[in-house]
PyMOL Python script that loads the backbone (N, CA, C, O; Angstrom):
from pymol import cmd

cmd.read_pdbstr("""\
ATOM      1  N   MET A   1     -29.942   0.182  10.894  1.00  0.00           N
ATOM      2  CA  MET A   1     -28.669   0.134   9.754  1.00  0.00           C
ATOM      3  C   MET A   1     -27.945   0.941  10.392  1.00  0.00           C
ATOM      4  O   MET A   1     -26.789   0.539  10.517  1.00  0.00           O
ATOM      5  N   HIS A   2     -28.203   2.101  10.930  1.00  0.00           N
ATOM      6  CA  HIS A   2     -26.800   2.827  10.927  1.00  0.00           C
ATOM      7  C   HIS A   2     -26.611   2.672  12.297  1.00  0.00           C
ATOM      8  O   HIS A   2     -26.225   3.828  12.471  1.00  0.00           O
ATOM      9  N   THR A   3     -26.579   2.304  13.141  1.00  0.00           N
ATOM     10  CA  THR A   3     -26.188   2.004  14.844  1.00  0.00           C
ATOM     11  C   THR A   3     -25.070   0.716  14.295  1.00  0.00           C
ATOM     12  O   THR A   3     -23.873   0.811  14.565  1.00  0.00           O
ATOM     13  N   LYS A   4     -25.650  -0.546  13.457  1.00  0.00           N
ATOM     14  CA  LYS A   4     -24.569  -1.219  13.538  1.00  0.00           C
ATOM     15  C   LYS A   4     -23.426  -0.651  13.121  1.00  0.00           C
ATOM     16  O   LYS A   4     -22.482  -0.732  13.907  1.00  0.00           O
ATOM     17  N   PHE A   5     -23.217   0.003  11.915  1.00  0.00           N
ATOM     18  CA  PHE A   5     -22.856   0.893  11.027  1.00  0.00           C
ATOM     19  C   PHE A   5     -21.368   1.292  12.502  1.00  0.00           C
ATOM     20  O   PHE A   5     -20.240   1.160  12.977  1.00  0.00           O
ATOM     21  N   SER A   6     -22.518   1.752  12.498  1.00  0.00           N
ATOM     22  CA  SER A   6     -21.540   3.244  13.607  1.00  0.00           C
ATOM     23  C   SER A   6     -20.839   1.934  14.902  1.00  0.00           C
ATOM     24  O   SER A   6     -19.685   2.109  15.294  1.00  0.00           O
ATOM     25  N   LYS A   7     -21.477   0.982  15.324  1.00  0.00           N
ATOM     26  CA  LYS A   7     -21.144   0.304  16.112  1.00  0.00           C
ATOM     27  C   LYS A   7     -19.502  -0.523  15.848  1.00  0.00           C
ATOM     28  O   LYS A   7     -18.612  -0.506  16.699  1.00  0.00           O
ATOM     29  N   THR A   8     -19.360  -1.354  14.205  1.00  0.00           N
ATOM     30  CA  THR A   8     -18.467  -1.259  14.076  1.00  0.00           C
ATOM     31  C   THR A   8     -17.120  -0.159  13.558  1.00  0.00           C
ATOM     32  O   THR A   8     -15.948  -0.470  13.342  1.00  0.00           O
ATOM     33  N   ARG A   9     -17.720   1.080  13.469  1.00  0.00           N
ATOM     34  CA  ARG A   9     -16.624   2.001  13.184  1.00  0.00           C
ATOM     35  C   ARG A   9     -16.193   1.906  14.578  1.00  0.00           C
ATOM     36  O   ARG A   9     -15.182   1.204  14.550  1.00  0.00           O
ATOM     37  N   ARG A  10     -16.371   2.153  15.441  1.00  0.00           N
ATOM     38  CA  ARG A  10     -15.531   2.332  16.647  1.00  0.00           C
ATOM     39  C   ARG A  10     -14.826   1.119  16.881  1.00  0.00           C
ATOM     40  O   ARG A  10     -13.666   1.477  17.087  1.00  0.00           O
ATOM     41  N   VAL A  11     -14.909  -0.474  16.985  1.00  0.00           N
ATOM     42  CA  VAL A  11     -14.047  -1.237  16.986  1.00  0.00           C
ATOM     43  C   VAL A  11     -13.086  -1.175  15.922  1.00  0.00           C
ATOM     44  O   VAL A  11     -11.936  -1.128  16.357  1.00  0.00           O
ATOM     45  N   ILE A  12     -13.172  -1.160  14.725  1.00  0.00           N
ATOM     46  CA  ILE A  12     -11.760  -0.340  14.022  1.00  0.00           C
ATOM     47  C   ILE A  12     -11.262   0.610  14.677  1.00  0.00           C
ATOM     48  O   ILE A  12     -10.101   0.568  15.085  1.00  0.00           O
ATOM     49  N   ALA A  13     -11.967   1.497  14.857  1.00  0.00           N
ATOM     50  CA  ALA A  13     -11.092   2.562  15.237  1.00  0.00           C
ATOM     51  C   ALA A  13      -9.965   2.151  16.648  1.00  0.00           C
ATOM     52  O   ALA A  13      -9.000   2.771  17.095  1.00  0.00           O
ATOM     53  N   MET A  14     -10.450   1.147  16.965  1.00  0.00           N
ATOM     54  CA  MET A  14      -9.711   0.711  18.340  1.00  0.00           C
ATOM     55  C   MET A  14      -8.501   0.178  17.814  1.00  0.00           C
ATOM     56  O   MET A  14      -7.413   0.535  18.265  1.00  0.00           O
ATOM     57  N   LEU A  15      -8.650  -0.946  16.569  1.00  0.00           N
ATOM     58  CA  LEU A  15      -7.478  -1.656  16.375  1.00  0.00           C
ATOM     59  C   LEU A  15      -7.058  -0.855  15.187  1.00  0.00           C
ATOM     60  O   LEU A  15      -6.205  -1.592  14.691  1.00  0.00           O
ATOM     61  N   LEU A  16      -7.134   0.181  14.443  1.00  0.00           N
ATOM     62  CA  LEU A  16      -6.684   1.111  13.783  1.00  0.00           C
ATOM     63  C   LEU A  16      -6.984   2.508  13.544  1.00  0.00           C
ATOM     64  O   LEU A  16      -7.524   3.151  12.644  1.00  0.00           O
ATOM     65  N   PRO A  17      -6.441   2.757  14.676  1.00  0.00           N
ATOM     66  CA  PRO A  17      -7.126   4.384  15.163  1.00  0.00           C
ATOM     67  C   PRO A  17      -6.281   5.759  14.206  1.00  0.00           C
ATOM     68  O   PRO A  17      -5.080   5.998  14.331  1.00  0.00           O
ATOM     69  N   ASP A  18      -6.848   6.224  13.646  1.00  0.00           N
ATOM     70  CA  ASP A  18      -6.428   7.158  13.169  1.00  0.00           C
ATOM     71  C   ASP A  18      -5.564   8.265  13.001  1.00  0.00           C
ATOM     72  O   ASP A  18      -4.972   8.927  12.148  1.00  0.00           O
ATOM     73  N   ASN A  19      -5.862   8.104  14.767  1.00  0.00           N
ATOM     74  CA  ASN A  19      -4.915   9.877  15.733  1.00  0.00           C
ATOM     75  C   ASN A  19      -3.479   9.627  16.187  1.00  0.00           C
ATOM     76  O   ASN A  19      -2.792  10.450  16.792  1.00  0.00           O
ATOM     77  N   ILE A  20      -3.023   8.136  15.751  1.00  0.00           N
ATOM     78  CA  ILE A  20      -1.736   8.221  16.476  1.00  0.00           C
ATOM     79  C   ILE A  20      -0.698   7.329  15.052  1.00  0.00           C
ATOM     80  O   ILE A  20      -1.250   7.133  13.969  1.00  0.00           O
ATOM     81  N   HIS A  21       0.136   7.076  15.182  1.00  0.00           N
ATOM     82  CA  HIS A  21       1.327   6.156  14.169  1.00  0.00           C
ATOM     83  C   HIS A  21       0.535   4.274  14.634  1.00  0.00           C
ATOM     84  O   HIS A  21       0.101   3.736  15.653  1.00  0.00           O
ATOM     85  N   PRO A  22       0.798   3.753  12.701  1.00  0.00           N
ATOM     86  CA  PRO A  22       0.190   2.482  13.152  1.00  0.00           C
ATOM     87  C   PRO A  22       1.158   1.590  13.802  1.00  0.00           C
ATOM     88  O   PRO A  22       0.575   0.591  14.225  1.00  0.00           O
ATOM     89  N   GLU A  23       2.133   1.580  13.986  1.00  0.00           N
ATOM     90  CA  GLU A  23       3.333   0.965  14.803  1.00  0.00           C
ATOM     91  C   GLU A  23       2.674   0.804  16.405  1.00  0.00           C
ATOM     92  O   GLU A  23       2.981   0.051  17.329  1.00  0.00           O
ATOM     93  N   LEU A  24       1.819   1.677  16.300  1.00  0.00           N
ATOM     94  CA  LEU A  24       1.183   2.465  18.043  1.00  0.00           C
ATOM     95  C   LEU A  24       0.154   1.010  18.422  1.00  0.00           C
ATOM     96  O   LEU A  24       0.100   0.483  19.533  1.00  0.00           O
ATOM     97  N   SER A  25      -0.728   0.490  16.992  1.00  0.00           N
ATOM     98  CA  SER A  25      -1.898   0.200  16.926  1.00  0.00           C
ATOM     99  C   SER A  25      -1.610  -1.359  17.462  1.00  0.00           C
ATOM    100  O   SER A  25      -0.559  -1.974  17.283  1.00  0.00           O
ATOM    101  N   ILE A  26      -2.856  -1.874  18.200  1.00  0.00           N
ATOM    102  CA  ILE A  26      -2.795  -3.288  18.819  1.00  0.00           C
ATOM    103  C   ILE A  26      -3.025  -4.152  17.357  1.00  0.00           C
ATOM    104  O   ILE A  26      -2.788  -5.360  17.355  1.00  0.00           O
ATOM    105  N   TYR A  27      -3.381  -3.638  16.428  1.00  0.00           N
ATOM    106  CA  TYR A  27      -3.461  -4.537  14.905  1.00  0.00           C
ATOM    107  C   TYR A  27      -2.273  -4.698  14.957  1.00  0.00           C
ATOM    108  O   TYR A  27      -2.086  -5.883  15.233  1.00  0.00           O
ATOM    109  N   TYR A  28      -1.068  -4.022  14.816  1.00  0.00           N
ATOM    110  CA  TYR A  28      -0.065  -3.593  14.518  1.00  0.00           C
ATOM    111  C   TYR A  28       0.974  -5.347  15.355  1.00  0.00           C
ATOM    112  O   TYR A  28       1.465  -6.368  14.873  1.00  0.00           O
ATOM    113  N   ASN A  29       0.809  -4.704  16.890  1.00  0.00           N
ATOM    114  CA  ASN A  29       1.653  -5.462  17.974  1.00  0.00           C
ATOM    115  C   ASN A  29       1.197  -6.661  17.979  1.00  0.00           C
ATOM    116  O   ASN A  29       1.835  -7.669  18.285  1.00  0.00           O
ATOM    117  N   GLY A  30      -0.351  -6.577  17.511  1.00  0.00           N
ATOM    118  CA  GLY A  30      -0.644  -7.901  17.580  1.00  0.00           C
ATOM    119  C   GLY A  30       0.150  -8.979  16.432  1.00  0.00           C
ATOM    120  O   GLY A  30       0.211 -10.199  16.283  1.00  0.00           O
ATOM    121  N   SER A  31       0.560  -8.086  15.919  1.00  0.00           N
ATOM    122  CA  SER A  31       1.372  -8.897  14.402  1.00  0.00           C
ATOM    123  C   SER A  31       2.417  -9.498  14.945  1.00  0.00           C
ATOM    124  O   SER A  31       2.602 -10.715  14.983  1.00  0.00           O
ATOM    125  N   LEU A  32       3.337  -8.391  15.508  1.00  0.00           N
ATOM    126  CA  LEU A  32       4.851  -8.729  15.954  1.00  0.00           C
ATOM    127  C   LEU A  32       4.582 -10.254  16.959  1.00  0.00           C
ATOM    128  O   LEU A  32       5.446 -11.127  17.036  1.00  0.00           O
ATOM    129  N   ILE A  33       3.256 -10.339  17.658  1.00  0.00           N
ATOM    130  CA  ILE A  33       3.206 -11.217  18.426  1.00  0.00           C
ATOM    131  C   ILE A  33       3.678 -13.082  17.544  1.00  0.00           C
ATOM    132  O   ILE A  33       4.425 -14.057  17.633  1.00  0.00           O
ATOM    133  N   PHE A  34       2.218 -12.297  16.530  1.00  0.00           N
ATOM    134  CA  PHE A  34       1.972 -14.050  15.618  1.00  0.00           C
ATOM    135  C   PHE A  34       3.511 -13.922  15.055  1.00  0.00           C
ATOM    136  O   PHE A  34       4.208 -14.934  15.113  1.00  0.00           O
ATOM    137  N   GLU A  35       3.923 -13.020  14.650  1.00  0.00           N
ATOM    138  CA  GLU A  35       5.083 -13.786  14.141  1.00  0.00           C
ATOM    139  C   GLU A  35       6.024 -14.265  14.823  1.00  0.00           C
ATOM    140  O   GLU A  35       6.648 -15.167  14.263  1.00  0.00           O
ATOM    141  N   GLU A  36       6.418 -13.921  16.052  1.00  0.00           N
ATOM    142  CA  GLU A  36       7.078 -14.854  16.972  1.00  0.00           C
ATOM    143  C   GLU A  36       6.566 -15.906  17.411  1.00  0.00           C
ATOM    144  O   GLU A  36       7.179 -16.969  17.511  1.00  0.00           O
ATOM    145  N   LEU A  37       5.268 -15.708  17.753  1.00  0.00           N
ATOM    146  CA  LEU A  37       4.789 -17.327  18.035  1.00  0.00           C
ATOM    147  C   LEU A  37       4.665 -18.117  16.613  1.00  0.00           C
ATOM    148  O   LEU A  37       4.138 -19.224  16.730  1.00  0.00           O
ATOM    149  N   LYS A  38       5.064 -17.741  15.258  1.00  0.00           N
ATOM    150  CA  LYS A  38       5.427 -18.718  14.432  1.00  0.00           C
ATOM    151  C   LYS A  38       6.357 -19.039  14.466  1.00  0.00           C
ATOM    152  O   LYS A  38       6.460 -20.221  14.140  1.00  0.00           O
ATOM    153  N   ASN A  39       7.357 -18.503  14.756  1.00  0.00           N
ATOM    154  CA  ASN A  39       8.579 -18.620  15.107  1.00  0.00           C
ATOM    155  C   ASN A  39       9.135 -20.010  16.202  1.00  0.00           C
ATOM    156  O   ASN A  39       9.737 -21.057  15.968  1.00  0.00           O
ATOM    157  N   LYS A  40       8.734 -19.558  17.108  1.00  0.00           N
ATOM    158  CA  LYS A  40       9.403 -20.080  18.522  1.00  0.00           C
ATOM    159  C   LYS A  40       7.071 -20.649  19.202  1.00  0.00           C
ATOM    160  O   LYS A  40       6.529 -19.902  20.017  1.00  0.00           O
ATOM    161  N   ASP A  41       6.668 -21.285  18.916  1.00  0.00           N
ATOM    162  CA  ASP A  41       5.250 -21.819  19.571  1.00  0.00           C
ATOM    163  C   ASP A  41       5.509 -21.902  20.283  1.00  0.00           C
ATOM    164  O   ASP A  41       6.702 -21.808  20.571  1.00  0.00           O
ATOM    165  N   LYS A  42       4.246 -22.231  21.415  1.00  0.00           N
ATOM    166  CA  LYS A  42       4.446 -22.555  23.208  1.00  0.00           C
ATOM    167  C   LYS A  42       5.673 -22.218  23.397  1.00  0.00           C
ATOM    168  O   LYS A  42       6.770 -22.705  23.125  1.00  0.00           O
ATOM    169  N   GLN A  43       5.121 -20.892  24.139  1.00  0.00           N
ATOM    170  CA  GLN A  43       5.911 -20.404  25.031  1.00  0.00           C
ATOM    171  C   GLN A  43       5.545 -19.581  26.111  1.00  0.00           C
ATOM    172  O   GLN A  43       4.858 -18.708  25.579  1.00  0.00           O
ATOM    173  N   SER A  44       5.618 -19.272  27.705  1.00  0.00           N
ATOM    174  CA  SER A  44       5.683 -18.480  28.402  1.00  0.00           C
ATOM    175  C   SER A  44       5.160 -17.323  28.216  1.00  0.00           C
ATOM    176  O   SER A  44       5.770 -16.491  27.545  1.00  0.00           O
ATOM    177  N   ILE A  45       3.552 -16.956  28.942  1.00  0.00           N
ATOM    178  CA  ILE A  45       3.603 -15.565  28.301  1.00  0.00           C
ATOM    179  C   ILE A  45       5.056 -14.411  28.492  1.00  0.00           C
ATOM    180  O   ILE A  45       5.610 -13.678  27.674  1.00  0.00           O
ATOM    181  N   ILE A  46       5.299 -14.661  29.876  1.00  0.00           N
ATOM    182  CA  ILE A  46       6.424 -13.777  30.287  1.00  0.00           C
ATOM    183  C   ILE A  46       8.011 -14.094  29.533  1.00  0.00           C
ATOM    184  O   ILE A  46       8.980 -13.341  29.430  1.00  0.00           O
ATOM    185  N   ASN A  47       7.829 -15.469  29.087  1.00  0.00           N
ATOM    186  CA  ASN A  47       9.091 -15.484  28.021  1.00  0.00           C
ATOM    187  C   ASN A  47       8.689 -14.953  26.784  1.00  0.00           C
ATOM    188  O   ASN A  47       9.720 -14.861  26.119  1.00  0.00           O
ATOM    189  N   LEU A  48       7.519 -14.466  25.982  1.00  0.00           N
ATOM    190  CA  LEU A  48       7.280 -14.457  25.502  1.00  0.00           C
ATOM    191  C   LEU A  48       7.173 -13.026  25.477  1.00  0.00           C
ATOM    192  O   LEU A  48       7.642 -12.569  24.435  1.00  0.00           O
ATOM    193  N   TYR A  49       6.739 -12.198  26.229  1.00  0.00           N
ATOM    194  CA  TYR A  49       6.582 -10.863  26.423  1.00  0.00           C
ATOM    195  C   TYR A  49       8.389 -10.338  26.258  1.00  0.00           C
ATOM    196  O   TYR A  49       8.722  -9.263  25.758  1.00  0.00           O
ATOM    197  N   HIS A  50       9.215 -11.220  26.721  1.00  0.00           N
ATOM    198  CA  HIS A  50      10.577 -10.607  27.147  1.00  0.00           C
ATOM    199  C   HIS A  50      11.245 -10.829  25.730  1.00  0.00           C
ATOM    200  O   HIS A  50      12.189 -10.073  25.499  1.00  0.00           O
ATOM    201  N   ARG A  51      10.830 -11.968  24.494  1.00  0.00           N
ATOM    202  CA  ARG A  51      11.491 -12.211  23.494  1.00  0.00           C
ATOM    203  C   ARG A  51      10.722 -10.676  22.314  1.00  0.00           C
ATOM    204  O   ARG A  51      11.131 -10.196  21.257  1.00  0.00           O
ATOM    205  N   ILE A  52       9.728 -10.416  23.028  1.00  0.00           N
ATOM    206  CA  ILE A  52       8.853  -9.154  21.998  1.00  0.00           C
ATOM    207  C   ILE A  52       9.431  -7.888  22.238  1.00  0.00           C
ATOM    208  O   ILE A  52       9.522  -7.083  21.310  1.00  0.00           O
ATOM    209  N   LYS A  53       9.977  -7.519  23.786  1.00  0.00           N
ATOM    210  CA  LYS A  53      10.302  -6.817  24.467  1.00  0.00           C
ATOM    211  C   LYS A  53      11.919  -6.156  23.529  1.00  0.00           C
ATOM    212  O   LYS A  53      12.375  -5.031  23.322  1.00  0.00           O
ATOM    213  N   ASP A  54      12.411  -7.754  23.133  1.00  0.00           N
ATOM    214  CA  ASP A  54      13.485  -7.229  22.458  1.00  0.00           C
ATOM    215  C   ASP A  54      13.650  -7.142  20.793  1.00  0.00           C
ATOM    216  O   ASP A  54      14.612  -7.357  20.057  1.00  0.00           O
ATOM    217  N   ILE A  55      12.309  -6.740  20.545  1.00  0.00           N
ATOM    218  CA  ILE A  55      12.362  -6.807  18.609  1.00  0.00           C
ATOM    219  C   ILE A  55      11.524  -5.136  19.194  1.00  0.00           C
ATOM    220  O   ILE A  55      12.093  -4.182  18.662  1.00  0.00           O
ATOM    221  N   LYS A  56      10.861  -4.894  19.726  1.00  0.00           N
ATOM    222  CA  LYS A  56      10.161  -3.415  19.869  1.00  0.00           C
ATOM    223  C   LYS A  56       9.617  -3.671  21.379  1.00  0.00           C
ATOM    224  O   LYS A  56       9.088  -4.547  22.063  1.00  0.00           O
ATOM    225  N   GLU A  57      10.232  -1.930  21.474  1.00  0.00           N
ATOM    226  CA  GLU A  57       9.726  -1.587  22.897  1.00  0.00           C
ATOM    227  C   GLU A  57       8.001  -1.505  23.646  1.00  0.00           C
ATOM    228  O   GLU A  57       7.295  -0.498  23.600  1.00  0.00           O
ATOM    229  N   MET A  58       7.722  -2.441  24.111  1.00  0.00           N
ATOM    230  CA  MET A  58       6.233  -2.560  24.285  1.00  0.00           C
ATOM    231  C   MET A  58       5.788  -2.653  25.932  1.00  0.00           C
ATOM    232  O   MET A  58       6.598  -3.015  26.786  1.00  0.00           O
ATOM    233  N   SER A  59       4.587  -2.327  26.203  1.00  0.00           N
ATOM    234  CA  SER A  59       4.306  -1.967  27.837  1.00  0.00           C
ATOM    235  C   SER A  59       3.575  -3.670  27.834  1.00  0.00           C
ATOM    236  O   SER A  59       3.083  -4.487  27.055  1.00  0.00           O
ATOM    237  N   PHE A  60       3.847  -3.526  28.993  1.00  0.00           N
ATOM    238  CA  PHE A  60       3.315  -5.101  29.158  1.00  0.00           C
ATOM    239  C   PHE A  60       1.134  -5.154  29.139  1.00  0.00           C
ATOM    240  O   PHE A  60       0.426  -6.093  28.775  1.00  0.00           O
ATOM    241  N   PRO A  61       0.746  -3.930  29.613  1.00  0.00           N
ATOM    242  CA  PRO A  61      -0.574  -4.141  29.316  1.00  0.00           C
ATOM    243  C   PRO A  61      -0.737  -3.949  27.333  1.00  0.00           C
ATOM    244  O   PRO A  61      -1.568  -4.644  26.748  1.00  0.00           O
ATOM    245  N   ILE A  62      -0.018  -3.146  26.700  1.00  0.00           N
ATOM    246  CA  ILE A  62      -0.725  -3.530  25.330  1.00  0.00           C
ATOM    247  C   ILE A  62      -0.088  -4.481  25.060  1.00  0.00           C
ATOM    248  O   ILE A  62      -0.036  -4.163  23.872  1.00  0.00           O
ATOM    249  N   PHE A  63       0.573  -5.576  25.095  1.00  0.00           N
ATOM    250  CA  PHE A  63       1.154  -6.772  24.994  1.00  0.00           C
ATOM    251  C   PHE A  63      -0.313  -8.090  25.185  1.00  0.00           C
ATOM    252  O   PHE A  63      -0.761  -8.899  24.372  1.00  0.00           O
ATOM    253  N   ILE A  64      -0.768  -7.727  26.901  1.00  0.00           N
ATOM    254  CA  ILE A  64      -1.827  -8.657  27.250  1.00  0.00           C
ATOM    255  C   ILE A  64      -3.048  -8.224  26.240  1.00  0.00           C
ATOM    256  O   ILE A  64      -3.914  -9.052  25.959  1.00  0.00           O
ATOM    257  N   LEU A  65      -3.082  -6.850  25.690  1.00  0.00           N
ATOM    258  CA  LEU A  65      -4.637  -6.491  24.949  1.00  0.00           C
ATOM    259  C   LEU A  65      -4.480  -6.801  23.561  1.00  0.00           C
ATOM    260  O   LEU A  65      -5.297  -7.086  22.686  1.00  0.00           O
ATOM    261  N   CYS A  66      -3.264  -6.681  23.566  1.00  0.00           N
ATOM    262  CA  CYS A  66      -2.952  -7.827  21.364  1.00  0.00           C
ATOM    263  C   CYS A  66      -3.215  -9.508  21.881  1.00  0.00           C
ATOM    264  O   CYS A  66      -3.954 -10.154  21.139  1.00  0.00           O
ATOM    265  N   LEU A  67      -2.700 -10.161  22.991  1.00  0.00           N
ATOM    266  CA  LEU A  67      -3.036 -11.092  23.415  1.00  0.00           C
ATOM    267  C   LEU A  67      -4.467 -11.812  23.224  1.00  0.00           C
ATOM    268  O   LEU A  67      -4.867 -12.897  22.802  1.00  0.00           O
ATOM    269  N   ASP A  68      -5.093 -10.484  23.827  1.00  0.00           N
ATOM    270  CA  ASP A  68      -6.564 -10.792  24.023  1.00  0.00           C
ATOM    271  C   ASP A  68      -7.251 -10.405  22.828  1.00  0.00           C
ATOM    272  O   ASP A  68      -8.452 -10.672  22.875  1.00  0.00           O
ATOM    273  N   TRP A  69      -6.928  -9.951  21.951  1.00  0.00           N
ATOM    274  CA  TRP A  69      -7.447  -9.932  20.515  1.00  0.00           C
ATOM    275  C   TRP A  69      -6.633 -10.939  20.010  1.00  0.00           C
ATOM    276  O   TRP A  69      -7.386 -10.977  19.037  1.00  0.00           O
ATOM    277  N   LEU A  70      -6.100 -11.487  19.844  1.00  0.00           N
ATOM    278  CA  LEU A  70      -4.974 -12.889  18.748  1.00  0.00           C
ATOM    279  C   LEU A  70      -5.972 -13.444  19.648  1.00  0.00           C
ATOM    280  O   LEU A  70      -6.825 -14.022  18.974  1.00  0.00           O
ATOM    281  N   TYR A  71      -6.200 -13.503  20.807  1.00  0.00           N
ATOM    282  CA  TYR A  71      -7.341 -14.940  21.351  1.00  0.00           C
ATOM    283  C   TYR A  71      -8.942 -14.730  20.755  1.00  0.00           C
ATOM    284  O   TYR A  71      -9.731 -15.634  20.481  1.00  0.00           O
ATOM    285  N   LEU A  72      -9.170 -13.249  20.642  1.00  0.00           N
ATOM    286  CA  LEU A  72     -10.607 -12.939  20.180  1.00  0.00           C
ATOM    287  C   LEU A  72     -10.812 -13.425  18.618  1.00  0.00           C
ATOM    288  O   LEU A  72     -11.827 -13.775  18.014  1.00  0.00           O
ATOM    289  N   ILE A  73      -9.519 -13.310  18.234  1.00  0.00           N
ATOM    290  CA  ILE A  73      -9.566 -13.641  16.627  1.00  0.00           C
ATOM    291  C   ILE A  73      -9.435 -15.467  16.494  1.00  0.00           C
ATOM    292  O   ILE A  73      -9.993 -15.964  15.516  1.00  0.00           O
ATOM    293  N   ASP A  74      -8.998 -16.033  17.081  1.00  0.00           N
ATOM    294  CA  ASP A  74      -9.162 -17.533  17.636  1.00  0.00           C
ATOM    295  C   ASP A  74      -7.577 -18.046  16.751  1.00  0.00           C
ATOM    296  O   ASP A  74      -7.488 -19.120  16.158  1.00  0.00           O
ATOM    297  N   VAL A  75      -6.484 -17.062  16.837  1.00  0.00           N
ATOM    298  CA  VAL A  75      -5.438 -16.968  16.622  1.00  0.00           C
ATOM    299  C   VAL A  75      -4.697 -17.594  17.172  1.00  0.00           C
ATOM    300  O   VAL A  75      -4.266 -18.657  16.727  1.00  0.00           O
ATOM    301  N   ALA A  76      -4.299 -16.990  18.499  1.00  0.00           N
ATOM    302  CA  ALA A  76      -3.967 -17.614  20.048  1.00  0.00           C
ATOM    303  C   ALA A  76      -4.476 -17.964  21.305  1.00  0.00           C
ATOM    304  O   ALA A  76      -5.236 -17.377  22.075  1.00  0.00           O
ATOM    305  N   ARG A  77      -3.791 -19.249  21.361  1.00  0.00           N
ATOM    306  CA  ARG A  77      -4.318 -19.471  23.001  1.00  0.00           C
ATOM    307  C   ARG A  77      -3.255 -20.090  23.880  1.00  0.00           C
ATOM    308  O   ARG A  77      -2.282 -20.721  23.469  1.00  0.00           O
ATOM    309  N   ILE A  78      -3.673 -19.739  25.612  1.00  0.00           N
ATOM    310  CA  ILE A  78      -3.346 -20.575  26.268  1.00  0.00           C
ATOM    311  C   ILE A  78      -3.557 -21.835  26.246  1.00  0.00           C
ATOM    312  O   ILE A  78      -4.768 -22.029  26.357  1.00  0.00           O
ATOM    313  N   ASN A  79      -3.074 -22.635  26.172  1.00  0.00           N
ATOM    314  CA  ASN A  79      -2.549 -24.222  26.678  1.00  0.00           C
ATOM    315  C   ASN A  79      -3.064 -24.640  27.921  1.00  0.00           C
ATOM    316  O   ASN A  79      -3.536 -23.811  28.699  1.00  0.00           O
ATOM    317  N   GLU A  80      -3.011 -26.162  28.258  1.00  0.00           N
ATOM    318  CA  GLU A  80      -3.186 -26.212  29.823  1.00  0.00           C
ATOM    319  C   GLU A  80      -1.960 -26.040  30.505  1.00  0.00           C
ATOM    320  O   GLU A  80      -2.062 -25.935  31.728  1.00  0.00           O
ATOM    321  N   GLU A  81      -0.977 -25.993  30.083  1.00  0.00           N
ATOM    322  CA  GLU A  81       0.402 -26.054  30.545  1.00  0.00           C
ATOM    323  C   GLU A  81       0.433 -24.818  30.903  1.00  0.00           C
ATOM    324  O   GLU A  81       1.384 -24.625  31.661  1.00  0.00           O
ATOM    325  N   GLY A  82      -0.640 -23.189  30.549  1.00  0.00           N
ATOM    326  CA  GLY A  82      -0.261 -22.282  30.573  1.00  0.00           C
ATOM    327  C   GLY A  82       0.738 -21.501  29.775  1.00  0.00           C
ATOM    328  O   GLY A  82       1.297 -20.445  30.070  1.00  0.00           O
ATOM    329  N   ARG A  83       0.888 -22.548  28.264  1.00  0.00           N
ATOM    330  CA  ARG A  83       1.981 -21.590  27.479  1.00  0.00           C
ATOM    331  C   ARG A  83       0.964 -21.565  26.426  1.00  0.00           C
ATOM    332  O   ARG A  83       0.119 -22.351  25.999  1.00  0.00           O
ATOM    333  N   VAL A  84       1.447 -20.092  26.103  1.00  0.00           N
ATOM    334  CA  VAL A  84       0.430 -18.949  24.339  1.00  0.00           C
ATOM    335  C   VAL A  84       1.285 -20.287  23.228  1.00  0.00           C
ATOM    336  O   VAL A  84       2.393 -20.818  23.160  1.00  0.00           O
ATOM    337  N   GLU A  85       0.032 -20.353  22.544  1.00  0.00           N
ATOM    338  CA  GLU A  85       0.617 -21.579  21.572  1.00  0.00           C
ATOM    339  C   GLU A  85      -0.307 -20.649  20.366  1.00  0.00           C
ATOM    340  O   GLU A  85      -1.015 -19.707  20.723  1.00  0.00           O
ATOM    341  N   LEU A  86      -0.178 -21.072  18.903  1.00  0.00           N
ATOM    342  CA  LEU A  86      -0.944 -20.628  17.680  1.00  0.00           C
ATOM    343  C   LEU A  86      -1.990 -21.742  17.819  1.00  0.00           C
ATOM    344  O   LEU A  86      -1.685 -22.844  18.275  1.00  0.00           O
ATOM    345  N   CYS A  87      -3.625 -21.332  17.287  1.00  0.00           N
ATOM    346  CA  CYS A  87      -4.178 -22.054  17.039  1.00  0.00           C
ATOM    347  C   CYS A  87      -4.459 -22.803  16.030  1.00  0.00           C
ATOM    348  O   CYS A  87      -4.606 -22.186  14.975  1.00  0.00           O
ATOM    349  N   SER A  88      -4.673 -24.718  15.961  1.00  0.00           N
ATOM    350  CA  SER A  88      -4.719 -24.960  14.505  1.00  0.00           C
ATOM    351  C   SER A  88      -6.445 -25.102  13.893  1.00  0.00           C
ATOM    352  O   SER A  88      -6.661 -25.304  12.698  1.00  0.00           O
TER     353      SER A  88
END
""", "prot")
cmd.dss("prot")
cmd.show_as("cartoon", "prot")
cmd.util.cbc("prot")
cmd.orient("prot")
């Protein structure tokens, strides 16, 4: 039981770390990508990244981590045409 709690704590610490500003977290940056996809669904990865960069300075590796997280929680995916879209 204690081990399960410990693993859960580590996962949460990755998404919402307590030693950095919240605006640097995957959780926060993922929300920016989510909002952009709500405004304009089905964008290429590069176009989406450039639109996000206009809103907030974000490195490409962080952007990809955020997309991975949105995919894992079943919010966004890459469709057959290679565009990022919201899951229905």
